[in-house]
Z-matrix of the N, CA and C atoms (Angstrom, degrees):
N
C 1 1.432
C 2 1.463 1 108.21
N 3 1.353 2 117.50 1 144.11
C 4 1.387 3 125.50 2 174.82
C 5 1.528 4 113.39 3 -76.23
N 6 1.379 5 117.05 4 151.59
C 7 1.388 6 116.85 5 176.80
C 8 1.572 7 111.41 6 -80.84
N 9 1.333 8 113.61 7 -15.35
C 10 1.466 9 120.70 8 177.79
C 11 1.536 10 111.19 9 -90.84
N 12 1.287 11 118.15 10 126.82
C 13 1.476 12 123.10 11 175.45
C 14 1.553 13 108.52 12 -129.43
N 15 1.340 14 116.19 13 123.62
C 16 1.407 15 123.19 14 179.15
C 17 1.560 16 109.52 15 -111.67
N 18 1.314 17 112.74 16 118.84
C 19 1.524 18 119.17 17 169.59
C 20 1.485 19 106.29 18 -85.87
N 21 1.353 20 114.34 19 125.94
C 22 1.475 21 119.19 20 -173.97
C 23 1.496 22 110.34 21 -144.57
N 24 1.287 23 116.26 22 172.52
C 25 1.444 24 127.04 23 175.22
C 26 1.515 25 110.68 24 -130.35
N 27 1.309 26 115.41 25 127.33
C 28 1.475 27 119.18 26 176.32
C 29 1.465 28 112.45 27 -53.45
N 30 1.359 29 117.87 28 133.87
C 31 1.450 30 120.83 29 -177.01
C 32 1.489 31 120.45 30 80.67
N 33 1.369 32 113.66 31 1.92
C 34 1.498 33 118.28 32 -176.00
C 35 1.563 34 106.00 33 -85.00
N 36 1.347 35 120.18 34 119.77
C 37 1.452 36 122.43 35 178.07
C 38 1.543 37 112.67 36 -61.10
N 39 1.314 38 117.60 37 -33.90
C 40 1.468 39 119.87 38 -176.53
C 41 1.557 40 106.95 39 -74.29
N 42 1.298 41 120.21 40 -33.95
C 43 1.388 42 123.57 41 176.64
C 44 1.557 43 111.45 42 -68.99
N 45 1.331 44 114.62 43 -38.80
C 46 1.486 45 119.86 44 176.26
C 47 1.491 46 112.10 45 -61.74
N 48 1.343 47 116.91 46 -38.92
C 49 1.488 48 122.09 47 177.62
C 50 1.561 49 107.92 48 -56.64
N 51 1.309 50 116.83 49 -43.43
C 52 1.464 51 122.79 50 -179.44
C 53 1.534 52 114.48 51 -67.00
N 54 1.368 53 113.02 52 -43.55
C 55 1.450 54 119.64 53 -178.33
C 56 1.495 55 108.35 54 -69.01
N 57 1.342 56 119.53 55 -34.87
C 58 1.428 57 119.86 56 176.20
C 59 1.534 58 113.41 57 -64.82
N 60 1.296 59 116.30 58 -35.20
C 61 1.500 60 121.02 59 177.58
C 62 1.533 61 108.38 60 -70.00
N 63 1.317 62 116.18 61 -41.16
C 64 1.474 63 118.56 62 176.35
C 65 1.497 64 112.35 63 -58.19
N 66 1.310 65 113.88 64 -48.08
C 67 1.524 66 120.42 65 177.61
C 68 1.511 67 112.34 66 -60.02
N 69 1.300 68 114.62 67 -43.46
C 70 1.531 69 121.88 68 -178.58
C 71 1.473 70 110.14 69 -59.76
N 72 1.375 71 116.91 70 -39.60
C 73 1.487 72 121.85 71 -177.70
C 74 1.524 73 110.70 72 -89.16
N 75 1.370 74 117.55 73 -0.82
C 76 1.477 75 125.23 74 177.86
C 77 1.492 76 109.50 75 58.88
N 78 1.362 77 116.72 76 49.40
C 79 1.430 78 122.73 77 -176.99
C 80 1.543 79 108.64 78 -103.07
N 81 1.348 80 117.86 79 134.37
C 82 1.426 81 119.60 80 172.82
C 83 1.515 82 109.64 81 -84.99
N 84 1.336 83 113.56 82 143.22
C 85 1.446 84 118.96 83 -178.62
C 86 1.528 85 108.90 84 -150.83
N 87 1.328 86 112.56 85 158.44
C 88 1.444 87 117.84 86 171.78
C 89 1.527 88 109.85 87 -95.60
N 90 1.241 89 116.27 88 130.43
C 91 1.497 90 120.92 89 177.35
C 92 1.484 91 111.34 90 -95.96
N 93 1.305 92 118.31 91 128.37
C 94 1.503 93 122.85 92 174.95
C 95 1.543 94 104.65 93 -117.07
N 96 1.314 95 115.25 94 109.82
C 97 1.502 96 120.28 95 176.77
C 98 1.522 97 107.26 96 -80.09
N 99 1.329 98 114.67 97 129.30
C 100 1.459 99 122.05 98 178.62
C 101 1.470 100 110.15 99 -97.60
N 102 1.402 101 119.18 100 156.91
C 103 1.397 102 121.73 101 176.66
C 104 1.551 103 111.41 102 -66.49
N 105 1.361 104 116.10 103 153.13
C 106 1.465 105 119.35 104 172.84
C 107 1.512 106 115.47 105 -56.92
N 108 1.315 107 115.01 106 -41.12
C 109 1.490 108 117.91 107 -177.25
C 110 1.514 109 110.76 108 -79.06
N 111 1.341 110 114.14 109 127.76
C 112 1.412 111 122.49 110 -179.79
C 113 1.552 112 110.23 111 -60.70
N 114 1.372 113 117.86 112 -28.94
C 115 1.403 114 118.27 113 179.76
C 116 1.584 115 112.92 114 -68.61
N 117 1.220 116 118.01 115 -21.07
C 118 1.464 117 124.39 116 -175.22
C 119 1.618 118 108.75 117 -98.81
N 120 1.316 119 117.91 118 5.05
C 121 1.459 120 115.63 119 -178.94
C 122 1.490 121 113.69 120 -96.70
N 123 1.335 122 116.23 121 55.17
C 124 1.424 123 122.00 122 -174.77
C 125 1.538 124 112.79 123 -68.63
N 126 1.365 125 115.69 124 -32.07
C 127 1.505 126 118.36 125 179.36
C 128 1.445 127 113.99 126 -66.05
N 129 1.340 128 116.76 127 -44.61
C 130 1.507 129 121.75 128 177.90
C 131 1.490 130 110.35 129 -70.64
N 132 1.305 131 121.08 130 -30.21
C 133 1.458 132 124.08 131 178.41
C 134 1.566 133 106.92 132 -69.43
N 135 1.254 134 119.82 133 -42.09
C 136 1.439 135 123.26 134 178.26
C 137 1.525 136 111.29 135 -59.25
N 138 1.334 137 115.99 136 -40.42
C 139 1.473 138 119.72 137 -177.44
C 140 1.580 139 112.38 138 -79.02
N 141 1.317 140 116.98 139 -35.78
C 142 1.506 141 116.07 140 -172.57
C 143 1.577 142 114.01 141 -118.49
N 144 1.354 143 117.22 142 -9.61
C 145 1.419 144 120.73 143 -179.06
C 146 1.550 145 111.51 144 84.01
N 147 1.367 146 117.40 145 3.06
C 148 1.463 147 119.12 146 179.51
C 149 1.488 148 106.04 147 -146.67
N 150 1.340 149 116.92 148 172.17
C 151 1.505 150 122.20 149 -173.00
C 152 1.507 151 112.30 150 -108.58
N 153 1.300 152 119.75 151 -2.89
C 154 1.373 153 122.53 152 179.43
C 155 1.550 154 113.43 153 -75.19
N 156 1.310 155 116.97 154 152.66
C 157 1.438 156 120.71 155 173.63
C 158 1.544 157 109.34 156 -125.06
N 159 1.328 158 120.01 157 162.31
C 160 1.499 159 125.84 158 -0.39
C 161 1.529 160 114.31 159 -73.66
N 162 1.361 161 114.43 160 161.97
C 163 1.431 162 121.84 161 175.54
C 164 1.537 163 103.85 162 -140.55
N 165 1.359 164 116.99 163 132.31
C 166 1.446 165 124.06 164 -178.92
C 167 1.445 166 111.60 165 -112.73
N 168 1.377 167 117.87 166 135.50
C 169 1.402 168 124.26 167 172.46
C 170 1.541 169 106.46 168 -119.97
N 171 1.318 170 116.20 169 129.70
C 172 1.481 171 124.30 170 178.51
C 173 1.507 172 108.36 171 -129.13
N 174 1.313 173 114.85 172 94.05
C 175 1.480 174 121.28 173 -170.92
C 176 1.551 175 106.77 174 -64.64
N 177 1.350 176 116.66 175 -37.96
C 178 1.482 177 120.01 176 -174.54
C 179 1.608 178 110.27 177 -60.40
N 180 1.248 179 113.97 178 -30.26
C 181 1.487 180 119.97 179 -174.25
C 182 1.566 181 112.37 180 -115.55
N 183 1.314 182 112.51 181 17.02
C 184 1.503 183 119.07 182 173.92
C 185 1.515 184 113.67 183 58.07
N 186 1.374 185 114.90 184 32.44
C 187 1.492 186 118.16 185 169.14
C 188 1.499 187 109.91 186 -94.19
N 189 1.309 188 114.51 187 117.05
C 190 1.480 189 119.41 188 -168.40
C 191 1.519 190 113.72 189 -101.56
N 192 1.321 191 119.31 190 -2.75
C 193 1.448 192 118.73 191 -179.33
C 194 1.464 193 110.66 192 166.35
N 195 1.326 194 121.55 193 66.74
C 196 1.440 195 125.05 194 -176.19
C 197 1.552 196 107.62 195 -87.59
N 198 1.369 197 113.89 196 121.68
C 199 1.457 198 117.95 197 176.58
C 200 1.554 199 110.09 198 -98.47
N 201 1.290 200 117.91 199 178.21
C 202 1.458 201 125.11 200 174.81
C 203 1.554 202 107.66 201 80.50
N 204 1.326 203 116.69 202 115.32
C 205 1.398 204 123.09 203 -179.11
C 206 1.566 205 114.32 204 -61.92
N 207 1.336 206 117.93 205 -40.28
C 208 1.497 207 116.97 206 176.22
C 209 1.501 208 112.55 207 -64.63
N 210 1.316 209 118.39 208 -36.08
C 211 1.441 210 121.18 209 179.97
C 212 1.473 211 109.03 210 -69.15
N 213 1.359 212 118.32 211 -40.53
C 214 1.441 213 120.86 212 -178.90
C 215 1.536 214 112.62 213 -65.68
N 216 1.335 215 114.65 214 -42.60
C 217 1.505 216 121.80 215 179.60
C 218 1.537 217 108.01 216 -60.90
N 219 1.349 218 116.84 217 -46.64
C 220 1.462 219 121.03 218 -179.26
C 221 1.536 220 109.45 219 -62.89
N 222 1.317 221 115.99 220 -43.24
C 223 1.515 222 120.06 221 179.41
C 224 1.543 223 109.24 222 -59.95
N 225 1.314 224 116.97 223 -47.16
C 226 1.464 225 120.29 224 -176.58
C 227 1.526 226 111.71 225 -63.24
N 228 1.293 227 116.31 226 -38.64
C 229 1.421 228 123.48 227 -179.37
C 230 1.538 229 109.42 228 -65.58
N 231 1.353 230 114.64 229 -47.59
C 232 1.458 231 122.04 230 -179.66
C 233 1.492 232 111.98 231 -66.44
N 234 1.346 233 115.18 232 -37.03
C 235 1.483 234 118.38 233 -173.76
C 236 1.493 235 113.56 234 -87.79
N 237 1.364 236 116.59 235 -36.01
C 238 1.506 237 122.76 236 -173.87
C 239 1.490 238 115.17 237 -119.23
N 240 1.289 239 115.12 238 -15.77
C 241 1.488 240 117.94 239 -172.00
C 242 1.563 241 110.78 240 -97.16
N 243 1.365 242 114.19 241 -153.62
C 244 1.462 243 120.71 242 -177.23
C 245 1.522 244 110.69 243 -63.33
N 246 1.334 245 115.31 244 -27.08
C 247 1.520 246 120.72 245 178.28
C 248 1.514 247 115.12 246 -75.47
N 249 1.368 248 117.59 247 -6.59
C 250 1.420 249 116.42 248 -179.21
C 251 1.454 250 117.86 249 -72.75
N 252 1.309 251 118.55 250 140.09
C 253 1.437 252 121.10 251 -178.85
C 254 1.540 253 109.51 252 -68.86
N 255 1.310 254 114.73 253 138.35
C 256 1.460 255 120.11 254 -177.99
C 257 1.466 256 111.77 255 -76.82
């Protein structure tokens, strides 16, 4: 199992932005598709405290539920991309 887990929704442009960055960085991750209805998104709410997606979990770096696609992309770049400390 990958340390990276992405809660996402099919057809979500914000989720696509994150999956594109994950692919660009050649990172393996587990995808958890959430229901369309916010009322049914109990799993992502337990992880992040909210029902919006995308949400990233990175167990290796103690990230337990990062929301917001821009924040996730920046985090991935800083942690795994060219911005990562050697």
